[in-house]
TISE-317910 format. One line per 3 residues: number of its first residue (from 0); their letters; for each residue x, y, z of C-alpha. Coordinates in nm, 2 decimals. Each point is the difference from the previous one (the first is absolute). Layout:
<nodes>
NUM> a> X:Y:Z; ...
</nodes>
This chain:
<nodes>
0> adg> -1.76:-0.31:0.43; -0.32:-0.21:-0.11; -0.24:0.21:-0.24
3> qip> -0.01:0.36:-0.04; 0.14:0.23:0.20; -0.25:0.26:0.12
6> gli> 0.19:0.33:-0.15; 0.24:0.12:0.26; 0.38:-0.11:0.00
9> aem> -0.07:-0.37:0.21; 0.20:-0.03:0.33; 0.12:-0.33:0.04
12> wpa> 0.31:0.02:0.22; 0.09:-0.28:0.27; -0.03:0.16:0.38
15> gre> 0.31:-0.01:0.15; 0.21:0.08:-0.32; -0.10:0.36:-0.03
18> ydw> 0.23:0.17:-0.24; -0.10:0.31:-0.22; 0.27:0.25:-0.11
21> kaa> -0.21:0.32:0.04; -0.32:0.06:0.16; -0.32:-0.06:-0.22
24> aad> -0.29:0.29:-0.01; -0.37:-0.14:0.03; -0.08:-0.20:-0.30
27> rpw> -0.24:0.13:-0.22; -0.21:-0.18:-0.30; 0.13:-0.05:-0.32
30> rrq> -0.08:0.27:-0.30; -0.09:-0.10:-0.32; 0.17:0.31:-0.25
33> pge> -0.27:0.07:-0.30; 0.14:-0.03:-0.31; 0.12:-0.32:-0.20
36> rva> 0.21:-0.23:0.15; 0.35:0.06:-0.07; 0.17:-0.32:-0.15
39> rev> 0.36:-0.06:0.07; 0.16:-0.18:-0.30; 0.18:-0.30:0.03
42> pgg> 0.24:-0.07:-0.28; -0.10:-0.27:-0.22; 0.24:-0.27:-0.19
45> mkt> 0.22:-0.06:0.29; 0.02:-0.32:0.06; 0.34:-0.14:0.04
48> dad> 0.26:0.02:0.22; 0.22:0.19:-0.22; -0.28:0.28:-0.07
51> fte> 0.01:0.08:0.36; 0.35:0.01:0.02; 0.05:0.22:-0.25
54> gyr> -0.28:0.22:0.09; 0.15:0.05:0.33; 0.36:0.06:-0.11
57> sgw> -0.11:0.26:-0.26; -0.06:0.22:0.27; -0.41:0.08:-0.03
60> eaq> -0.13:0.21:0.31; -0.31:-0.18:0.00; 0.18:-0.28:0.20
63> gvq> -0.32:-0.07:0.17; -0.21:-0.07:-0.33; 0.26:-0.24:-0.11
66> dsa> -0.04:-0.18:0.35; -0.38:-0.03:-0.06; 0.09:-0.13:-0.33
69> mal> 0.24:-0.24:0.18; -0.25:-0.14:0.25; -0.29:-0.02:-0.22
72> syl> 0.20:-0.26:-0.26; 0.07:-0.23:0.33; -0.29:0.08:0.21
75> gqa> -0.24:-0.02:-0.28; 0.11:-0.33:-0.04; -0.21:-0.05:0.33
78> cep> -0.34:0.12:-0.15; -0.22:-0.27:-0.06; -0.25:0.03:-0.33
81> grs> -0.36:0.09:0.06; 0.13:0.06:0.38; 0.08:0.36:0.18
84> stm> 0.32:-0.02:0.17; 0.11:0.16:0.33; 0.36:0.16:0.01
87> ldl> 0.17:0.15:0.29; 0.24:0.28:0.01; 0.18:-0.02:0.31
90> gcg> 0.25:0.29:0.14; -0.21:0.21:-0.28; 0.13:0.34:0.07
93> dgs> -0.17:0.25:-0.23; -0.23:-0.29:-0.14; 0.15:0.06:-0.37
96> mar> 0.02:-0.38:-0.05; -0.34:-0.06:0.17; -0.14:0.27:-0.25
99> sli> 0.13:-0.21:-0.31; -0.06:-0.34:0.16; -0.42:0.09:0.01
102> qsp> 0.01:0.14:-0.35; 0.04:-0.34:-0.10; -0.32:-0.17:-0.17
105> avg> 0.14:-0.33:0.17; 0.01:0.18:0.38; -0.32:0.05:0.17
108> rvf> 0.15:0.11:0.33; 0.37:0.11:0.13; 0.05:0.05:0.37
111> aid> 0.29:0.27:0.05; 0.15:-0.04:0.31; 0.23:0.24:0.20
114> car> 0.09:0.02:0.35; 0.02:0.40:-0.01; -0.33:0.19:0.06
117> kel> 0.14:0.31:-0.19; 0.15:-0.19:-0.29; -0.36:-0.16:-0.06
120> eaa> -0.19:0.32:0.01; 0.22:0.14:-0.23; -0.04:-0.32:-0.27
123> rel> -0.41:0.03:0.08; 0.04:0.38:-0.12; 0.23:-0.12:-0.34
126> aek> -0.27:-0.25:-0.07; -0.30:0.23:0.07; 0.17:0.26:-0.28
129> qgl> 0.05:-0.33:-0.26; -0.41:-0.06:0.07; 0.07:-0.30:0.20
132> vpe> -0.22:-0.10:0.32; -0.12:-0.32:0.21; -0.27:-0.03:-0.28
135> dgl> 0.28:-0.09:-0.22; 0.14:-0.31:0.19; 0.28:0.23:0.15
138> ffv> 0.07:0.00:0.38; 0.27:0.12:0.22; 0.02:-0.19:0.34
141> rad> 0.28:0.08:0.27; 0.11:-0.30:0.11; 0.32:-0.15:0.10
144> aqa> 0.18:-0.21:-0.22; 0.06:-0.27:0.23; -0.33:-0.06:0.11
147> lpf> -0.18:0.06:-0.31; -0.41:0.00:0.04; -0.06:-0.27:-0.27
150> rdg> -0.14:-0.37:0.02; 0.23:-0.26:-0.18; -0.04:0.02:-0.39
153> qvd> -0.21:0.30:-0.03; 0.23:0.14:-0.19; 0.09:-0.05:-0.37
156> aiw> 0.33:0.24:-0.06; 0.22:0.19:0.22; 0.22:0.27:-0.08
159> cga> 0.25:0.10:0.32; 0.23:0.31:-0.17; 0.32:0.09:0.20
162> clh> -0.15:-0.15:0.34; 0.20:-0.28:0.10; 0.27:0.19:0.11
165> vve> -0.15:0.22:0.23; -0.23:-0.25:0.18; 0.12:-0.15:0.31
168> dpa> -0.03:-0.36:-0.08; 0.04:-0.06:-0.39; -0.10:-0.36:0.05
171> avl> -0.31:0.01:0.20; -0.14:0.25:-0.25; 0.13:-0.26:-0.31
174> rgl> -0.18:-0.28:0.23; -0.30:0.25:0.00; -0.03:0.10:-0.32
177> laa> 0.02:-0.39:-0.12; -0.28:-0.08:0.23; -0.22:0.30:-0.16
180> lrp> 0.04:-0.12:-0.33; -0.25:-0.28:-0.17; 0.15:-0.30:-0.03
183> ggg> 0.06:-0.14:-0.34; 0.16:0.28:-0.19; -0.02:0.31:0.23
186> rlv> 0.29:0.24:-0.07; 0.27:0.24:0.15; 0.19:0.29:-0.13
189> att> 0.25:0.14:0.23; 0.27:0.22:-0.03; 0.27:0.14:0.21
192> pae> 0.33:0.18:-0.02; 0.26:-0.23:-0.06; 0.22:0.13:0.28
195> sfg> -0.28:-0.13:0.26; 0.01:-0.36:-0.13; 0.23:-0.19:-0.22
198> akq> -0.20:-0.21:-0.29; 0.06:-0.33:0.13; -0.09:0.10:0.35
201> lea> -0.31:0.16:-0.11; -0.08:-0.32:-0.18; 0.06:-0.20:0.30
204> mak> -0.22:0.20:0.18; -0.27:-0.05:-0.24; 0.03:-0.38:-0.01
207> eag> 0.03:-0.03:0.36; -0.34:0.20:0.05; -0.15:-0.31:-0.25
210> fse> -0.04:0.20:-0.32; 0.08:-0.19:-0.29; 0.14:0.06:-0.34
213> vti> 0.22:0.28:0.13; 0.24:0.20:-0.23; 0.13:0.35:0.04
216> kvp> 0.01:0.26:-0.29; 0.25:0.31:-0.01; -0.22:0.25:-0.12
219> rhg> 0.22:0.29:0.00; 0.34:0.09:0.15; 0.00:-0.06:0.38
222> vfa> -0.36:-0.15:0.02; -0.10:-0.39:0.07; -0.36:-0.11:-0.12
225> lqa> -0.10:-0.31:0.19; -0.26:-0.20:-0.23; -0.17:-0.32:0.20
228> mrg> -0.29:-0.20:0.01; -0.23:-0.20:0.26; 0.00:-0.34:-0.12
</nodes>
């Protein structure tokens, strides 16, 4: 994942672990739509845990926007002044979080990763409609969460939304995420249904993987949010 990915969905799936829930058509180049980029607003002033909790409980429909605010509030602290940061959206689905992250002035590159080719193709179409392309620093990659195509310490921050409970080995995924993060401040936010992992179990898994400053938040009913750093 070094440098810029050409204008295609990058295929970085490891040999011997093939998985795709739908067959993909032949790839095509990205398309930049005419007109102005469509900005996605991230609510300002939402900085505290109480703000986020109240926001989720109030029944706001734009839940993805609120996830973006929560993630950027924590992950943004991994951004260093005067340096363009690299972020990872693991299990990106429709790419909504990746599109929000790349619009932060402090973020230079976002790699949106999923295992399903069809999901990535749909995510690319949504990004194009919003006016976002690889030239803006947004890249879609088909890769395995248990075999991430990144060098040690290459990523500043990682969002892993509703992903840990669907992988074969969540402990191995956490170890891989730790390795990808920049030492001395790289940050992770991972959300998961409360029915899949208990809070103490999730905290223990993160600590066993080597994360520091591990905390578990409850952003909304039935969801745990793991926040952790690479020391």
